[in-house]
N, C-alpha and C positions, 0 to 999 in steps of 0.2 A: 641561512641566519634565519633568528626567529623572531616574530614583529606579535608584541601583544596590547589587546585593547581594553583598558580597562574604564569603569566606571557606575554609579548604581544601577540598579535594576529601571528598565525604561528609557536607559540613556542613548540609543542607539546603537548598542558596541556591534551587535548582532546586522545590524544595517551595514555599519561601517564597514566589518571584516566582510562582509558580501559583495562589499561594492570596490573591497582590495582584491579579493578572489577574481572578480569581476574583471576588474582593470588587466591584472597578471593572464586571464585566459584571452582579452580581447586580443594581448601581445602573444599569444602563442603557447602560451604554458600549458603543461598538463591539471588536472585540479584534481585530489584526491578530498573530497569533503565527507564532515560527518551527517549536515544536516543537507537535506533536501535543495536542489539549485534550478534554476529556470531560467537559464541562459541562452538555451535558443531549441528550436524545436525538438532537436537528435540529441541533444546535451553533448556534442564530441570533446573528446579530451576531456570529459569529466567521469570521475568515479566515485563510489561511496563507499568508506570503512565502517563497520559495524564493532569492531574490539583493536585495542593496541597492537596485536600479536599481526592483523592485516596491512600495519606500516613495515612489518621490520624487514619485507625485502624492497619496498619502496625504494623508487629513485626517479631521479628526474622530473621534479612534482613538488608544486605549489597544496601542502596541507591543510585544509580550513575544520579549524576546533574550538565551535562553540563553547562556553563553559569549561573553561580546564581546570579549575579546582575537581570535576565529581571523579577524573580519572588519573590526574598528576599531582594532587595533592602529597603532601608530607610521608600519612599512612598508607595510600595505595604505591606512593613511587618505590619505599622500600622494598615492596613485594615485587615489582618489575626485574626480570633479568638483566642484568649487564648489557646485555645484547640493544635492548631500548634506547638506553644512553648512548652508546656507542654510532647507532645508525640513525638517530631521529638529534638529536643534540651534538656530544664532539664533535660525530663525523658527516653530519647533516652535509654540508658543505664539499665533501669528495662526493657525497651520492647525488648532489645538484638536489637538494633538498632546502624548501624553505617550508616554514610553522608560520601559520598566523591564527592567534587563536583570542579568544576572551573572556575577561572575567572581572568579577568587583571590584577586586583588588588584589594587589602581587601576594599579600600574607598567606591568600588561601592556596597559592600553589607551592611549590617543593623550593626549598632555597638553594638546588641545585639548578632546578631549570632557570630560576629567577637569575641567576650568576651569569646566564648563557645568551640572555636577552639580549637584544642590539639595537630593537628597536620599541618604544613605547607611545601607545595613543589614548589621553583621557578625554573621552567624552562625558559633556555635560548636557543638562536638559536646561533652556532659556524656559523656553514657554510649550506647554503641551494642551493642545485641545480635542477631545476633551481630557481632563484628566485622567480617567478611567483608564489603566491599561489594557485593561481586556478587552475594549475595544479599538481599532483602527483609528488612526489619527488624522483628523480634520487635518491639521498642522502642528507640526512637531516641529520646532525649531531647535537647532543642538548646535553646540560650537566644540571643536576636537581639536586640542593642541598637540603638537610631535615633540618629543624626547628623544634625546639620543643620548647614550649610556657612556660614562667616561670612569675610572679610574681615582677611587678618593687616597689618596696616601697617608691621608693622616686617619681617615678612621681603616684605613685597609679594605674599602667594599667598593662595592659598583655600584654609582648613583647614576640619577637620570636629571639631565640639562635640557632646559627648553630650546627648539631649535625651529627658530623662523617663527612668524605670527601665527596667532591663533584662525583656524578659518570654520565659516557656518556655511551650517547646510539648513534647507528645508524641505521636509519630507510631508508627505500628504498622500489620503489614501484616494485622490482624484487625480494628481498629477505622476506619481512615484511608480516607475516602473517596478513590478513585481518581480524578483530575483528569487526570492525565498517564501518558506511561508514562516511569519512569525511567532505563529500559535501552535507551531510542529509540535510535540509532544517528543521529549526528549528518550529514547528508547535504554537508556541505560537506569532509568527508573525503574524499567520492566525486570529489566534481569540482574543477577547475584553473579559478580564478578569477582574471579581470584586468580592466583599461582600457585603451582604447585612444581617441584620438583622432584627427580627420580634421577639419580648418580648426574650425568652430565646435559638430561633432555629436560626441559624446560618445557611446562605445558600451560597455555590460557586457559580457563572455562569460563564460559558465561552462559549462566542456565537462568529462564524463564523462573520469576521469582514463585509463579503459583506454580510452579512443577515439585518446588520446595516444599511449599506448603502442604502440598498431597500430599509427600510423601514420595511422589513418582520419583523423584530425583535428591541425590544429596551433597552434599561439597566432601570431597576425598581431598 
């Protein structure tokens, strides 16, 4: 099952994503996350992934994927091998895989992935003190609206409808337990990623951009 969380920058998307992952983890689920988590001292049943190819053989786990648009936009999706779509999207239920990700808007991710989203959460900021998002909030009041998908016969498309009442959450550096680092830098910005194919073999390349700029590595 695919769960997506949307909202503007600073609306608490990654905080809510981590909250959902934490709930799954407490229930006994295995977690594979792109961002570093702090669920326990040993972080048992938690692994990290650094590139999409790390997920191809994954099974019986919940995948946490902040900023879905960075790898799963339409341009990058077209260059990925079909095995990714089969293993993570279409056949995720057979591999007992769940994907939870966040993005600022559904239009930023590929249409194929959008049509396979089962649950949608919409995060909004009601009040934040201070307003400066470079500082941890003294007080952050957010609302989260839950939606489920349905098929609209008139438009022949998948849409979402509100399910249940809107919920409120209050986040603060004074009392909110640190489960992740909100200022963690995305590893994707440091690396160039592309996929190449030779006959029936697909290869995913992920090279530090500094090495490419220095001429020590090149795209193949």
